[in-house]
C-alpha positions as CSV (number, residue, x, y, z in Angstrom):
1,M,186.3,144.5,78.6
2,F,186.5,141.9,75.9
3,T,185.9,138.2,76.0
4,Q,189.1,136.2,76.6
5,V,190.5,133.8,74.0
6,K,192.9,131.0,74.8
7,P,196.2,130.7,73.0
8,G,195.8,128.9,69.6
9,S,192.0,128.8,69.8
10,N,189.8,129.5,66.8
11,H,188.1,132.5,68.2
12,P,184.8,133.8,66.9
13,E,184.5,136.6,64.4
14,I,183.0,139.1,66.9
15,A,184.0,139.5,70.5
16,V,180.8,140.3,72.4
17,V,181.4,142.0,75.8
18,T,179.7,140.9,79.0
19,P,180.3,142.7,82.3
20,E,182.2,139.8,83.9
21,H,184.8,139.8,81.2
22,Q,187.5,142.3,82.2
23,P,190.9,142.7,80.5
24,Q,193.8,140.8,82.2
25,L,196.8,143.0,83.0
26,S,198.8,140.3,84.8
27,V,201.6,138.5,83.0
28,D,202.3,134.8,83.1
29,I,205.9,134.1,81.7
30,T,205.9,130.4,80.5
31,D,208.4,130.3,77.6
32,S,212.0,129.8,78.5
33,D,213.4,131.9,75.6
34,F,211.1,134.8,76.4
35,K,212.0,134.5,80.1
36,A,215.7,134.5,79.3
37,L,215.2,137.7,77.3
38,L,213.5,139.4,80.3
39,T,216.1,138.0,82.7
40,K,218.9,139.6,80.6
41,I,217.2,143.0,81.0
42,Y,216.5,142.3,84.7
43,D,220.2,141.6,85.3
44,N,220.8,145.3,84.7
45,T,218.2,146.3,87.3
46,S,218.8,146.3,91.0
47,G,216.7,146.7,94.1
48,I,213.5,144.9,93.1
49,A,212.4,141.3,92.8
50,F,212.0,139.7,89.4
51,D,208.2,139.5,89.7
52,Q,208.0,143.2,90.7
53,F,210.3,144.0,87.7
54,I,207.9,142.2,85.3
55,S,204.8,144.0,86.8
56,S,206.6,147.3,86.4
57,L,206.8,146.7,82.6
58,V,203.2,146.0,82.0
59,H,201.5,148.6,79.8
60,E,198.4,150.0,81.5
61,P,196.6,152.5,79.3
62,K,194.9,154.4,82.1
63,K,198.2,155.1,83.7
64,Q,199.9,156.2,80.5
65,V,197.2,158.6,79.2
66,E,197.2,162.1,80.7
67,Q,194.4,162.8,83.2
68,I,191.8,164.3,80.9
69,D,191.0,168.0,81.4
70,S,187.2,167.9,81.4
71,T,186.6,171.6,81.7
72,W,186.6,172.4,77.9
73,P,183.4,172.6,75.8
74,F,182.6,169.1,74.6
75,N,183.2,170.0,70.9
76,H,187.0,170.3,71.8
77,Y,187.3,166.6,72.1
78,F,187.4,163.6,69.8
79,I,184.5,161.3,70.7
80,S,184.5,157.5,70.5
81,S,181.6,156.7,68.1
82,S,179.8,153.7,66.7
83,H,177.9,153.4,63.4
84,N,174.8,151.2,63.2
85,T,175.4,150.1,66.7
86,Y,172.5,147.7,66.8
87,L,174.3,145.4,64.3
88,T,176.6,142.7,65.7
89,G,177.4,140.5,62.6
90,G,179.7,141.3,59.8
91,S,177.0,142.2,57.3
92,Q,175.0,145.4,57.1
93,L,172.3,143.7,55.1
94,S,171.3,140.6,57.1
95,G,171.3,139.2,60.6
96,K,169.5,140.5,63.6
97,A,169.6,143.7,65.5
98,S,170.6,143.2,69.0
99,I,171.0,145.0,72.3
100,E,174.4,143.3,72.6
101,G,175.7,145.8,70.1
102,Y,174.9,148.6,72.5
103,V,176.2,146.8,75.6
104,N,179.4,145.9,73.8
105,A,180.0,149.4,72.6
106,L,179.2,151.1,75.9
107,L,181.5,148.8,77.9
108,R,184.3,149.5,75.4
109,G,184.0,153.2,76.0
110,C,181.8,154.3,73.1
111,R,180.3,157.8,73.7
112,C,178.2,158.2,70.6
113,L,175.7,155.5,69.6
114,E,173.3,155.2,66.7
115,I,169.6,154.2,66.8
116,D,167.5,153.9,63.6
117,V,163.8,153.9,64.5
118,W,160.9,152.9,62.4
119,N,157.1,152.4,62.9
120,G,156.5,149.2,64.8
121,A,153.4,147.0,65.4
122,N,150.9,148.1,68.0
123,G,152.2,151.6,68.0
124,Q,155.6,150.6,69.4
125,P,158.6,151.9,67.6
126,K,161.2,149.3,66.4
127,V,165.0,149.5,65.8
128,V,166.1,148.1,62.5
129,H,168.3,148.8,59.5
130,G,165.8,149.9,56.9
131,W,165.4,148.2,53.5
132,T,167.5,145.2,54.6
133,L,166.9,141.7,55.9
134,V,167.9,142.6,59.4
135,E,165.4,141.5,62.1
136,P,164.2,144.3,64.3
137,I,164.2,144.8,68.1
138,H,162.0,147.0,70.2
139,L,163.1,150.6,70.9
140,R,162.2,150.2,74.6
141,D,164.6,147.2,74.9
142,V,167.4,149.3,73.3
143,C,166.7,152.2,75.7
144,K,166.7,149.9,78.7
145,A,170.1,148.5,77.7
146,I,171.5,152.0,77.2
147,A,170.2,153.2,80.5
148,N,171.7,150.2,82.3
149,Y,175.2,150.5,80.7
150,A,175.5,154.2,79.7
151,F,178.0,155.2,82.4
152,K,179.6,151.8,83.3
153,S,182.9,152.7,81.6
154,S,182.8,156.5,81.6
155,P,181.0,159.4,83.4
156,F,181.2,161.6,80.4
157,P,178.1,162.5,78.3
158,L,176.6,159.9,75.9
159,L,175.4,161.1,72.6
160,V,172.6,159.2,70.9
161,S,172.4,159.8,67.1
162,L,168.7,159.2,66.5
163,E,167.4,158.7,63.0
164,S,163.6,158.6,63.1
165,H,161.6,157.2,60.2
166,C,158.4,157.1,62.4
167,D,155.2,158.9,61.8
168,Y,154.2,161.8,64.0
169,E,152.4,159.7,66.6
170,Q,155.1,157.1,67.1
171,Q,157.6,159.9,67.4
172,G,155.7,161.0,70.5
173,T,155.9,157.4,71.7
174,M,159.7,157.5,71.1
175,V,159.9,160.5,73.4
176,D,157.7,158.8,76.1
177,I,160.0,155.7,76.0
178,M,163.2,157.7,76.3
179,L,161.8,159.8,79.2
180,E,160.7,156.6,81.0
181,E,163.9,154.6,80.5
182,F,166.5,157.3,80.7
183,G,164.9,159.3,83.5
184,D,167.0,162.1,84.9
185,M,169.9,161.1,82.7
186,L,168.1,162.5,79.6
187,L,169.0,166.1,78.9
188,D,165.7,167.6,77.9
189,K,166.4,171.3,78.3
190,P,169.4,173.6,78.1
191,L,171.7,173.7,81.2
192,N,171.8,177.5,81.1
193,P,170.7,180.4,78.9
194,L,174.1,180.9,77.4
195,R,174.4,180.2,73.7
196,A,177.5,178.1,74.1
197,L,178.3,174.4,74.3
198,P,178.8,173.1,77.9
199,S,181.9,171.4,79.2
200,L,182.3,167.7,79.9
201,D,182.1,168.4,83.6
202,D,178.7,170.1,83.0
203,L,177.4,167.1,81.1
204,K,178.6,164.3,83.2
205,Y,176.1,161.4,83.4
206,K,173.8,163.0,80.8
207,I,172.4,161.5,77.6
208,L,172.2,163.9,74.7
209,I,169.9,163.3,71.8
210,M,171.0,164.2,68.2
211,T,167.7,164.6,66.3
212,K,166.4,166.8,63.5
213,P,164.6,170.0,64.9
214,H,161.0,170.8,64.7
215,E,160.5,173.8,62.5
216,D,158.3,176.7,63.7
217,E,157.8,179.1,60.8
218,N,156.6,181.8,63.2
219,E,159.8,182.0,65.2
220,N,162.1,184.9,64.5
221,D,165.2,183.7,66.3
222,A,167.1,180.4,66.3
223,E,166.4,179.0,69.7
224,V,168.3,176.1,71.2
225,G,167.4,173.0,69.3
226,R,165.4,174.9,66.6
227,A,166.1,176.5,63.3
228,V,165.3,180.0,62.1
229,S,163.6,179.0,58.9
230,K,161.3,176.2,57.9
231,D,162.0,176.7,54.3
232,N,165.7,176.1,54.4
233,E,165.6,172.6,55.8
234,K,166.7,170.1,53.2
235,V,166.7,166.5,54.4
236,A,168.4,163.5,52.9
237,S,167.8,160.6,55.3
238,G,170.0,157.6,54.9
239,D,173.2,156.1,53.6
240,E,174.3,156.1,50.1
241,Q,173.2,152.6,49.5
242,N,169.7,154.0,49.0
243,H,170.5,157.5,47.7
244,S,172.7,159.4,45.3
245,D,175.8,161.2,46.4
246,T,173.9,164.5,46.6
247,D,171.7,163.0,49.3
248,S,174.5,162.3,51.7
249,L,175.1,165.8,53.1
250,S,172.2,165.1,55.4
251,T,170.3,166.8,58.2
252,A,169.3,163.5,59.6
253,S,171.1,162.7,62.8
254,S,172.2,159.5,61.2
255,D,172.7,157.8,57.9
256,S,171.7,154.2,57.7
257,G,168.9,152.6,55.7
258,T,166.0,154.8,54.7
259,G,162.3,154.4,54.2
260,P,159.6,156.0,52.2
261,L,159.1,159.8,52.5
262,P,156.1,161.1,54.3
263,D,153.0,161.7,52.2
264,N,153.4,165.4,52.3
265,A,157.0,165.4,51.0
266,E,157.6,167.0,47.7
267,T,160.6,166.7,45.3
268,V,162.1,170.0,44.3
269,Q,164.4,170.5,41.4
270,G,167.1,173.1,42.2
271,E,169.8,174.5,40.0
272,Q,172.5,172.6,41.9
273,E,170.9,169.2,42.6
274,V,167.8,167.3,43.4
275,K,167.1,166.9,47.1
276,K,164.2,165.5,49.1
277,V,162.5,168.3,51.0
278,I,160.5,167.1,54.0
279,S,157.8,169.4,55.3
280,N,157.4,170.3,59.0
281,D,156.6,166.7,60.0
282,I,158.8,166.4,63.1
283,N,156.9,166.1,66.3
284,P,158.0,169.1,68.4
285,R,158.3,166.8,71.5
286,L,161.0,164.9,69.6
287,G,162.6,167.9,67.8
288,N,163.0,169.8,71.0
289,L,165.2,167.1,72.5
290,G,167.9,168.2,70.1
291,I,169.7,170.7,72.3
292,Y,173.4,170.7,71.9
293,A,173.9,168.6,68.7
294,V,171.3,169.6,66.1
295,P,171.9,168.1,62.7
296,R,172.1,170.7,59.9
297,P,172.7,170.2,56.2
298,F,176.1,171.4,54.9
299,E,175.8,174.0,52.2
300,N,178.5,176.5,52.9
301,L,180.8,177.3,55.9
302,Y,179.2,180.7,56.0
303,H,175.6,179.6,55.8
304,K,173.5,180.5,58.8
305,F,173.1,176.8,59.7
306,S,176.9,176.5,59.9
307,L,177.0,179.3,62.4
308,E,174.4,178.0,64.9
309,F,176.4,177.3,68.0
310,N,174.7,173.9,68.5
311,H,174.7,172.5,65.0
312,I,176.4,169.4,63.8
313,H,177.1,168.6,60.2
314,N,176.7,164.9,59.3
315,V,178.8,164.0,56.3
316,S,179.5,160.7,54.6
317,E,183.1,159.8,53.9
318,R,182.5,160.2,50.1
319,M,180.8,163.5,50.4
320,F,183.5,164.8,52.7
321,S,186.0,164.4,49.9
322,K,183.7,166.4,47.6
323,M,182.9,169.2,50.1
324,E,182.7,172.7,48.6
325,N,181.2,176.1,49.5
326,K,178.1,176.2,47.4
327,P,176.7,179.7,46.6
328,L,174.5,181.1,49.4
329,L,170.9,181.4,48.2
330,A,169.1,184.5,49.4
331,D,166.1,183.7,51.5
332,S,163.4,186.0,50.0
333,R,161.0,185.2,52.8
334,D,163.2,186.9,55.5
335,K,161.8,190.2,56.5
336,Q,164.0,193.3,56.4
337,D,165.2,195.0,59.6
338,D,162.7,197.8,59.1
339,G,159.8,195.4,59.1
340,E,158.9,196.0,55.5
341,P,157.7,193.1,53.3
342,P,160.5,191.0,51.8
343,R,162.0,192.5,48.7
344,E,161.8,190.6,45.4
345,V,164.9,188.6,44.9
346,T,166.2,188.8,41.3
347,N,168.6,186.4,39.6
348,A,171.3,189.0,40.1
349,T,171.0,188.9,43.9
350,S,169.8,185.3,44.5
351,E,173.3,183.8,44.7
352,I,176.0,185.2,46.9
353,H,179.4,183.7,46.1
354,H,182.2,183.2,48.6
355,E,185.7,182.0,48.7
356,D,186.4,178.3,48.0
357,L,186.3,175.8,50.8
358,T,189.8,175.0,52.0
359,P,191.1,172.5,54.6
360,R,191.9,175.4,56.9
361,G,188.3,176.5,56.7
362,V,187.1,173.0,57.7
363,I,189.5,172.9,60.6
364,L,188.4,176.4,61.7
365,H,184.8,175.3,61.6
366,N,185.5,172.2,63.6
367,A,187.4,174.3,66.2
368,S,184.1,175.7,67.3
369,Y,181.4,173.4,65.9
370,L,180.6,169.7,65.6
371,M,181.1,167.5,62.6
372,R,180.3,163.8,62.3
373,I,181.7,161.5,59.6
374,Y,180.1,158.2,58.8
375,P,180.9,155.3,56.4
376,N,179.5,155.1,52.9
377,G,176.4,152.9,52.5
378,Y,178.2,150.6,50.1
379,R,180.3,149.1,52.9
380,F,178.0,146.2,53.2
381,N,180.7,144.1,54.9
382,S,181.0,146.6,57.8
383,S,184.4,147.9,56.7
384,N,185.4,151.5,57.6
385,P,187.1,154.6,56.2
386,L,190.5,155.4,57.6
387,A,189.5,157.4,60.8
388,P,192.7,159.5,61.2
389,V,192.0,161.3,57.9
390,Y,189.0,163.0,59.5
391,W,190.6,163.5,62.9
392,A,193.2,165.5,61.0
393,Y,190.5,167.9,60.1
394,G,189.2,168.1,63.6
395,A,186.0,166.1,63.1
396,Q,185.0,165.2,66.6
397,I,182.8,162.2,65.7
398,V,184.1,159.5,63.3
399,A,181.3,156.9,63.4
400,L,182.8,153.4,62.8
401,N,181.3,150.0,62.2
402,W,182.4,148.2,65.3
403,Q,181.2,144.8,64.0
404,K,184.6,143.9,62.6
405,V,188.1,144.7,63.8
406,D,189.9,146.5,61.0
407,K,192.7,149.2,60.9
408,S,190.3,152.0,61.8
409,N,188.9,150.2,64.8
410,M,192.4,149.3,66.0
411,L,193.4,153.0,65.7
412,N,190.2,154.1,67.3
413,Q,190.9,151.8,70.3
414,A,194.5,153.2,70.4
415,L,193.2,156.8,70.5
416,F,190.5,156.2,73.2
417,E,191.9,153.4,75.3
418,G,191.9,154.5,79.0
419,T,190.3,157.9,78.3
420,G,186.6,157.4,79.0
421,G,185.7,158.0,75.3
422,Y,186.8,161.6,75.1
423,V,190.3,162.9,73.9
424,L,191.2,166.5,73.8
425,K,191.9,167.5,70.2
426,P,195.5,168.6,69.4
427,G,196.4,172.1,70.4
428,S,197.0,172.9,66.7
429,Q,193.3,172.3,66.1
430,V,191.9,174.0,69.1
431,G,194.6,176.1,70.6
432,D,197.3,178.6,69.6
433,S,196.7,180.4,66.3
434,I,193.5,178.3,65.5
435,T,192.0,179.3,68.9
436,A,193.0,182.9,68.4
437,E,191.3,183.1,65.1
438,A,188.3,180.9,65.8
439,S,187.6,182.2,69.3
440,L,188.4,185.9,69.5
441,G,185.9,186.8,66.8
442,V,188.4,187.6,64.1
443,Q,186.8,185.1,61.8
444,M,183.3,186.4,62.5
445,R,184.4,190.0,61.8
446,Q,185.9,188.9,58.5
447,L,182.7,187.0,57.8
448,A,180.6,190.0,58.5
449,D,182.6,192.1,56.0
450,R,182.3,189.4,53.3
451,M,178.6,189.2,53.8
452,K,177.5,192.8,53.6
453,E,175.4,192.0,50.5
454,S,174.0,188.9,52.2
455,L,173.1,190.9,55.3
456,N,171.0,193.3,53.3
457,I,168.9,190.3,52.2
458,H,169.0,188.2,55.4
459,G,167.6,190.7,57.8
460,R,167.5,188.4,60.8
461,F,170.9,187.0,60.0
462,R,172.5,190.4,60.9
463,E,171.7,189.9,64.6
464,Q,172.9,186.4,64.5
465,I,176.3,187.5,63.2
466,R,176.5,190.0,66.1
467,D,175.5,187.3,68.5
468,K,178.2,185.0,67.2
469,I,180.9,187.6,67.8
470,G,179.7,187.9,71.3
471,E,179.6,184.2,71.8
472,R,183.2,183.8,70.5
473,K,184.4,186.5,72.9
474,S,182.8,184.7,75.8
475,H,184.3,181.5,74.7
476,A,187.7,183.1,74.3
477,S,187.6,184.2,78.0
478,H,187.1,180.5,79.0
479,L,190.0,179.4,76.8
480,M,192.4,182.0,78.2
481,S,191.5,181.0,81.7
482,N,192.5,177.4,81.1
483,Q,196.0,176.0,81.2
484,P,197.6,175.4,77.8
485,M,196.4,172.3,76.1
486,P,198.7,169.3,76.5
487,R,200.9,168.5,73.6
488,K,202.0,165.1,72.3
489,R,205.8,164.8,71.9
490,T,207.3,164.9,68.4
491,G,210.7,164.0,67.2
492,K,212.7,160.9,66.4
493,L,211.4,157.7,68.1
494,S,213.1,154.4,68.3
495,V,210.7,151.4,68.4
496,E,212.0,148.0,69.2
497,L,210.1,144.7,69.0
498,L,212.2,142.3,71.0
499,G,209.9,139.3,71.1
500,A,206.6,137.7,71.9
501,Q,205.3,134.8,73.9
502,N,202.4,132.4,73.1
503,L,201.0,134.3,70.1
504,P,197.6,132.9,69.2
505,L,197.3,130.7,66.1
506,P,195.5,132.2,63.1
507,A,191.7,132.0,63.6
508,N,191.1,130.4,60.2
509,G,192.4,127.0,61.4
510,E,195.2,126.7,58.9
511,V,197.7,126.1,61.7
512,E,196.7,123.3,64.0
513,E,199.9,122.8,66.1
514,P,202.0,125.5,67.7
515,Q,205.2,124.0,66.2
516,D,203.8,124.7,62.7
517,F,203.3,128.4,63.4
518,R,205.6,130.6,61.4
519,P,205.1,134.1,62.9
520,Y,206.4,137.5,61.7
521,A,205.2,141.0,62.6
522,K,204.5,144.2,60.6
523,V,205.3,147.4,62.5
524,Q,203.5,150.4,61.1
525,L,203.7,154.2,61.8
526,I,200.5,155.9,60.9
527,A,200.5,159.7,61.1
528,A,197.8,162.1,60.2
529,S,198.0,165.9,59.5
530,V,197.0,168.2,56.7
531,P,200.2,169.4,55.1
532,E,200.8,173.1,55.2
533,K,200.9,173.4,51.4
534,Y,197.3,172.2,51.2
535,L,195.7,174.2,54.0
536,D,194.7,177.1,51.9
537,K,194.2,175.4,48.6
538,P,190.6,174.9,47.4
539,G,189.1,171.4,47.9
540,I,189.9,168.4,50.1
541,P,193.2,166.7,49.4
542,S,193.2,162.9,49.0
543,S,193.5,160.8,52.1
544,G,197.0,159.6,51.0
545,K,198.2,163.2,51.3
546,V,196.8,163.5,54.8
547,V,197.7,160.1,56.3
548,K,201.3,158.8,55.9
549,Q,202.0,155.2,56.6
550,T,205.5,153.7,57.1
551,T,205.7,149.9,57.4
552,H,208.5,147.5,58.4
553,R,208.5,143.8,59.0
554,T,210.5,141.3,61.0
555,K,211.9,138.1,59.7
556,T,209.8,135.0,59.9
557,L,210.6,132.6,62.7
558,K,209.1,129.3,64.0
559,G,206.9,128.7,67.0
560,P,204.5,131.0,69.0
561,S,207.2,132.6,71.0
562,P,209.6,134.4,68.6
563,I,212.5,136.5,69.6
564,W,213.2,139.2,67.0
565,N,215.3,141.9,68.6
566,A,214.2,144.2,65.7
567,A,214.4,148.0,65.9
568,W,213.4,151.0,63.7
569,V,213.6,154.8,64.0
570,Y,210.6,156.9,63.0
571,D,210.3,160.6,62.5
572,I,207.2,161.7,64.5
573,A,205.9,165.1,63.2
574,S,202.2,164.8,64.0
575,E,200.3,164.8,67.3
576,L,198.0,162.3,65.7
577,A,200.5,159.5,65.2
578,F,200.1,155.8,66.0
579,I,202.1,152.6,66.1
580,R,200.3,149.5,65.0
581,I,201.8,146.0,65.2
582,K,200.1,143.1,63.5
583,F,201.3,139.5,63.8
584,F,201.0,137.0,60.9
585,H,201.6,133.4,60.0
586,N,203.5,132.8,56.8
587,D,203.0,129.2,55.5
588,G,206.3,129.2,53.6
589,I,204.7,127.5,50.6
590,L,201.9,129.5,49.1
591,N,203.2,132.7,50.8
592,R,199.9,133.0,52.6
593,N,199.8,135.6,55.4
594,D,197.2,134.8,57.9
595,P,196.7,137.3,60.7
596,S,197.2,136.2,64.3
597,A,197.0,139.2,66.7
598,W,197.5,142.9,66.9
599,W,198.4,145.8,69.2
600,A,198.3,149.6,68.7
601,C,198.8,152.7,70.6
602,R,198.9,156.5,70.1
603,I,202.4,157.9,70.2
604,G,202.8,159.4,73.7
605,N,200.4,157.0,75.3
606,H,203.1,154.4,76.1
607,K,205.9,153.9,78.5
608,E,209.3,155.2,77.6
609,G,211.7,152.2,77.9
610,Y,210.6,148.6,78.0
611,S,206.9,147.7,77.9
612,I,205.1,144.4,78.1
613,V,201.9,144.6,76.1
614,H,198.9,142.2,75.6
615,P,198.2,141.7,71.9
616,Y,194.6,141.4,70.9
617,A,193.2,138.4,69.0
618,M,191.8,139.3,65.6
619,N,188.2,139.6,67.0
620,G,189.3,142.3,69.4
621,A,189.3,140.0,72.4
622,V,191.9,140.2,75.2
623,A,193.9,137.1,75.0
624,D,195.2,134.9,77.8
625,P,197.7,136.6,80.3
626,S,200.5,134.5,78.8
627,I,200.1,136.1,75.4
628,V,202.4,139.1,75.5
629,A,205.0,141.0,73.5
630,L,208.0,143.0,74.7
631,L,208.6,146.5,73.2
632,K,210.9,149.3,73.9
633,F,210.2,153.0,73.1
634,T,213.1,155.5,73.2
635,W,213.0,159.1,72.2
636,L,216.2,160.1,70.4
637,S,215.3,163.8,70.0
């Protein structure tokens, strides 16, 4: 699904996918030393021809990944996600928005796209990165591309993170365009009356919109896609490149460049921070498309927004590290159960304090609800945070800049390759003790006890708590009817890098002839989990305490077909563990290390024994079939 690059060529910075470009899984053995290495292994094999033996070694992700169980609610999966999908260049500030970004992402298995929409000329909404030099494209063209490619690589639901900066009228035009272009693929009403998230099977071939809800102050209940209170909506649209840190915990379904606030917006000074509060300016036709992923601001894990079954918290990487349970503010406008006018809220009762936010609390939240993490706005060069940090907390959606191939994109591909863009979260995040606590209503009963004082103030919230307990019990019956969630193997793993053939020359042009190539490889274990000692401590531990990286390197050899016969043993203790191999050129004079190619896989998604793998060029392109590496994975315990 990537463009092909010939050995030694100076490939472009970005590999743009077109439908005719498919990955090559065949192997062309041309180097005599590499063939001799394979022949030595083949001599210990009997009963098959040499060509069959070579074919049997080829790593094919779709055969290595377990057949996905698509019967679970879709929040039980990690979801392959793109940030600022319309950008194709390396800069977030310049260039041109392009439908190629959407085509490329969809053909690579992306299941959560982003669209930033602004008022356009002649009443036609445009897609552009606000407050930058990026040239816009028409929303209709984007929707046409999405409709054409949405399910080319996967039948599973496609989420569209929609950030609207349009006025009321053009919001209506946005809805018309999506209805016309997406047709029956657009999910515009709940699938059933149950207040529970559907399964992947239920949502196959459907496009789900993530958009801020329209607020109806006369409603007494939180209906699907709507909130219970107009007054509690606090919006901070946009990435941190245009806002302060406090603006980043946003109800906007996305997070990129922002525009001017509506004329009826007012700035409110609170005791905790300053936030932009936008009045009821969401066109109900647009707001009602938010059905199973409704963006809500994060205030507290026990806030009513954090208990709506269909909410999603959008959090920047920076603000994730600063997350805390803020005091719950009593809503004095809620009526009491007996129908009497709302009581006056005094300073003594206006804040309800709760226990500190802990990693376990975040993991429990994400066992039942959605969370999306996105890059900070200062990443102007399209770099990314380290995705496994957030997967360790169970965040389903880690939106990455796909415009450049960096470590996070390599690991993202390793996690989702061959899966259709959805991967069941580890059992430790969804099943076993987490499932028991999160699904059987234990957490909700404890919550109700903690919030007796709050329930006296939030009259309507009492019924919501009761509803939540019922929903969890219903959800638990589904969990208990399923087979146990598959587990990734842990233990001691031997990883051998025996050699490679025809590695591509570095893309920077420093090496012109294959005989001048001096390759070596770095083999890295990357494992993510929240250590037990931090689970119940207040605050979010640093990423270095969550993701552990162990790196080894081979010796430097000469020529594009090195034979290393190097081996290492790794202790695999996490179900979110990856092996990443990166090939470099060392010039031997200035000690420059120019990258050549890479390959990565999730531990468990590989053959045990010998494997022939196809390294990727540094732009993410599938290289020529003759560019291969020979690995061996052996479980020792």
